[in-house]
N, C-alpha and C positions, 0 to 999 in steps of 0.2 A: 352843348357847348358852352353856352352863356353860364350855365352851373359851375361849368369845372374854372369858367373864366372866373367868377367871382370867388371859387373856393382858391384857387390861383394867387388870385388880387389881396385877400387876407391873408394866406398865409405867404407872401412876398412881402407885404406891409409888415408882419411880424418879426422877420427873419432879415429883412435891410435894418428896422430899428434893434437886435441885437446885433447886429454887424458893428454897428456903427457908435454903440455906446460898449456892448460888452461886460454890462455888469452882470446881467444875470448868469450868463456860464463862469465868469469869472469868480465869481462868488460862490457859485456852488463848485466849480472845481475846487478851489483853494479849500474849504470844507472840507469833501470829500478827500484830499488828501491829506491835510491835517489826520484827518482819524486814520487813515491807514498807517501815516508813520508813529504816530502816538501807541496804536494800539502793534505795532510792531517790536517795541521795547520792552513793551509791557511781559511779552513768552519769549523762551529762549531761542536761540536761530535754528528753526531746522526740529524743533521738540514738536513728538504728536500731538499736543496741547493746541500748538498753533496750527496746525494742517485744521484741526477737529473744530476751531474756533474762527477758522479764516471764513466760510460762510456766511455766518451770521454777522464777523465783524463787513464783510463786502455788502451785504443788503444793510447795515444799518446806516455805512458811509452814502450809498446812495439814496436813499427812503431819505433820509435827514437833510440830505443837499435836496433833491428833489422837492420838497417840501420850500425851504430856502428861493428856490427857482419858480415853484407856483406863486408864493406870498408877491414876489415883487414882481412876477409877469401881471397880474390884475392890477397891484399898485398903477403900476406904472400905465395902467386904461382908464384910473381912474381921474390923472394926473394930467389939466386943461380939456374935462370933458372927453376924451377920445373914445370911451365904451359910451356914451351916448350918440356922437357922432356914427360910430358904426352900428349903431340900433336905429338912427336915422335912414340909413343907406334901403335900400329895396332891396334886402339880400334875406336869404331863409334862416331864421335864428338856428334849425337845426345845420345849415353849414358852417354858419358864421364854429357854433361848439366844433364840429368835424376841421375845421383847419385849426383851433385853439387845440385842441389834442394833438393832430398830428406836430404842431408846433412844438410843443412840449417836450413831446416824444424824441423830436432831435436835439432840445438841447439837453435835454435829460441822457440823451445815449451819448454824442457826445463827448459828455465828462464821463460816460461809465468806460466807451474807448481808450479814454487815456487813463483811465485809472486804475481799471483792470490791467493792464501790463505792468503798473509799479507794485500794484499786488501780488501778481505773481514771481515779478521777482524777490519782495522784499518779506514773503511770507513761502519763498520755495514749492510754492506750485508746482504739479506735473499735471499739466491739460493732454497731451498725448493728440491723439485723436478726434478727442469730445469736442472740441472745436466747435463745429455745426450745433452742434444740442447745448452746448455752456453760452453759443449767442443767441439760441431759441428760447432757452429760459430767462437770458436779460431782455428780451425784447417784451414777452409776453408778461413777464414781472414790470418792467417800466410803464408795458401798454395801459393794464389795469390799472396801477396808481396813478398815469397820468391822467385816464378817462375821469376818476373821482374825483381826482386833485382839481381839473381845471373847474369842476360843476361847484364845490367847495369854497374855490378861489373867490369865483364870483360872488358866491352870497358871501363870505367873509370881507370882500373888498369893502364893504357898505359900510363895514360897523367899523368903530374908531381903534379898538383893540385885533385888528384885523393876523396880526403875526401871532396872536395868541390862540384866537377863536380857530383856524385853520388847522392846525394838529390836534387839538381837541376834536375838530370834528372827522377827521380825514381819517386818524390810525387805527380807530375802531373799526372803519368799513371797511380798512384794508387789511385788515389784520388776518382775513383769508390767502388774500392775494399773496401778504410778506411772507406766511408760513408755507405757503406750496413753493413760493420762490427759494424761500435757504434750504427747505428740505431736498428741492431737486437740484438745487446745487451742492450739497451738500453729499447725498447720494453720487454724483455724478465725479466729485473729486474724490471722492473712497473708491471708486471702482466699480460702484455696484450695476448689477445690469441695465437694460435698458427697459426690462418686464418690472422693475423695481421701481422703475423712477418716472412711468406712466401713469401711475395712479397720482400721481402728484401733479403732474403736467396734465392730464385731464381737468383735477380740479382745478388747475391755475388758468387753462383755458376756458373755462365752465363761468367762475368769475367774469372773468373778461367779458366775454358775451353778455351775459346778464348785467352788468356795471355800462356797457356802453349804451345798450339798448334802453336803462333804464333812466339813464344819463339823459341821453339822446330825446326822447320822449319830455323831459322835464326840462332842459334847457330854457327850453322858451318863457315857462312861467316863474324862473329864476330871475330871469333877465328881466323882467316887466318891472314897473316902477311897483 
């Protein structure tokens, strides 16, 4: 019970802080919607090229918007030595990491929930009954990206050029997750069978689990002085 209370307290602190400022969600949402709107004018409405490139555009919007949110989230923790205050609390570092990951998943997920309907309308995508699988792909891709992003944003937060360092470290490591998410989404929107999508989903799940446990174990050493 004490562990759950500590986890809830850290997560509630992050959610309440964002609810009051709305700076992270607003920045991510504006960026993702801008990407969708710009690419909507690149292709002819309803064209085959538009439907073919839609999964890549969708994940480009989410990944770059997520990078923007992750960078700002830990930069905010450095203000007024808030991160040092958290580290002084009698809380296990792995618990702190898990709460940060869940918070980042919620922030990015909220942006995805708002952006996805706009993307479907602008690009004239036919989802049909594939909604549950599409949401599962979005969750798995977001979870893996947020997991790696959380630990790398903690590393880059102590550097002067954190806005540049974070994507340099983050994107090469998350290539398997991004690739599996894009291919899964592409096959799904193309109407392929679940058997064709499953290998990419399995790859996505595998990297999610691997990255979470590695980052879970390393986070304690990352946040040490």
